[in-house]
DRENDO-1510 file (C-alpha; in Angstrom, 1 decimal, always signed):
<recs>
REC; n; res; u; v; w
REC; 1; MET; +148.2; -31.4; +57.6 .
REC; 2; LEU; +147.1; -32.3; +61.1 .
REC; 3; LYS; +143.5; -31.9; +62.0 .
REC; 4; GLY; +144.0; -28.9; +64.4 .
REC; 5; ASP; +146.1; -27.0; +62.0 .
REC; 6; ASP; +143.4; -25.7; +59.7 .
REC; 7; GLU; +143.7; -22.1; +60.9 .
REC; 8; ARG; +147.4; -22.2; +60.7 .
REC; 9; ALA; +147.2; -23.6; +57.1 .
REC; 10; LYS; +144.7; -20.9; +56.2 .
REC; 11; GLN; +147.0; -18.1; +57.5 .
REC; 12; THR; +149.9; -19.6; +55.6 .
REC; 13; TYR; +148.0; -19.7; +52.3 .
REC; 14; LEU; +146.7; -16.2; +52.8 .
REC; 15; LYS; +150.3; -15.0; +53.5 .
REC; 16; ALA; +151.5; -16.8; +50.3 .
REC; 17; ILE; +148.8; -15.0; +48.3 .
REC; 18; SER; +149.8; -11.7; +49.7 .
REC; 19; ILE; +153.5; -12.3; +48.8 .
REC; 20; ASN; +152.8; -13.6; +45.3 .
REC; 21; PRO; +149.2; -13.1; +44.3 .
REC; 22; SER; +149.9; -14.4; +40.8 .
REC; 23; SER; +150.7; -17.9; +42.0 .
REC; 24; ASN; +147.6; -20.2; +41.7 .
REC; 25; ILE; +148.8; -22.8; +44.2 .
REC; 26; PRO; +147.8; -21.1; +47.5 .
REC; 27; TYR; +144.3; -20.3; +46.1 .
REC; 28; ILE; +143.9; -24.0; +45.1 .
REC; 29; GLU; +145.1; -25.2; +48.5 .
REC; 30; LEU; +142.9; -22.7; +50.4 .
REC; 31; SER; +139.9; -23.7; +48.3 .
REC; 32; GLY; +140.6; -27.4; +49.2 .
REC; 33; LEU; +140.8; -26.5; +52.8 .
REC; 34; TYR; +137.3; -24.9; +52.6 .
REC; 35; SER; +136.0; -27.8; +50.6 .
REC; 36; ARG; +137.1; -30.3; +53.2 .
REC; 37; LYS; +135.2; -28.3; +55.8 .
REC; 38; GLY; +132.1; -28.2; +53.6 .
REC; 39; ASP; +132.3; -24.5; +53.0 .
REC; 40; TRP; +131.6; -24.7; +49.3 .
REC; 41; GLU; +130.8; -21.0; +48.8 .
REC; 42; ARG; +134.2; -20.0; +50.2 .
REC; 43; ALA; +135.9; -22.7; +48.2 .
REC; 44; GLU; +134.4; -21.5; +45.0 .
REC; 45; ALA; +135.2; -17.9; +45.9 .
REC; 46; GLU; +138.9; -18.7; +46.3 .
REC; 47; LEU; +139.0; -20.3; +42.9 .
REC; 48; LYS; +137.3; -17.3; +41.3 .
REC; 49; ASN; +139.8; -15.1; +43.1 .
REC; 50; MET; +142.5; -17.2; +41.6 .
REC; 51; ILE; +141.2; -16.7; +38.1 .
REC; 52; GLN; +140.9; -13.0; +38.7 .
REC; 53; ALA; +144.5; -12.7; +40.1 .
REC; 54; CYS; +146.2; -15.3; +38.0 .
REC; 55; GLY; +144.3; -15.2; +34.7 .
REC; 56; SER; +141.7; -17.4; +33.0 .
REC; 57; ASN; +144.2; -19.8; +31.5 .
REC; 58; TYR; +143.4; -23.4; +30.7 .
REC; 59; GLN; +144.9; -24.8; +34.0 .
REC; 60; ASN; +143.0; -22.4; +36.2 .
REC; 61; LEU; +139.7; -22.8; +34.4 .
REC; 62; GLN; +140.1; -26.6; +34.5 .
REC; 63; VAL; +140.6; -26.5; +38.3 .
REC; 64; LEU; +137.3; -24.5; +38.6 .
REC; 65; ALA; +135.5; -26.8; +36.2 .
REC; 66; VAL; +136.6; -29.9; +38.2 .
REC; 67; PHE; +135.3; -28.2; +41.4 .
REC; 68; TYR; +131.9; -27.6; +39.7 .
REC; 69; GLU; +131.9; -31.2; +38.4 .
REC; 70; ASN; +132.6; -32.6; +41.8 .
REC; 71; GLY; +129.9; -30.4; +43.3 .
REC; 72; ARG; +127.3; -31.8; +40.8 .
REC; 73; LYS; +127.0; -28.4; +39.0 .
REC; 74; GLN; +127.3; -29.9; +35.6 .
REC; 75; ASP; +126.0; -26.8; +33.7 .
REC; 76; LEU; +128.7; -24.6; +35.3 .
REC; 77; ALA; +131.3; -27.4; +34.8 .
REC; 78; GLU; +130.5; -27.6; +31.1 .
REC; 79; LYS; +130.5; -23.9; +30.6 .
REC; 80; THR; +133.9; -23.5; +32.3 .
REC; 81; TYR; +135.4; -26.4; +30.4 .
REC; 82; LEU; +134.3; -24.7; +27.1 .
REC; 83; ASP; +135.8; -21.4; +28.3 .
REC; 84; ALA; +139.1; -23.2; +28.9 .
REC; 85; VAL; +139.4; -24.4; +25.3 .
</recs>
């Protein structure tokens, strides 16, 4: 993705979510976009939206747990990992 294309990428991910809200990929990508911009709250919110829309399966919970781990939120990471198994 080119540096100036963040808004276009965001709109593409949002459109993909509106077309198929049960696909976790656009939520993950949108979360990554927010993370790269330092908007941790929105990044976390998108992952939680993913779990709400796509289910709390192992893969989705693992993505959220890794997000917490990378953000130095070890207590939330551990809880989420345990929820995943």
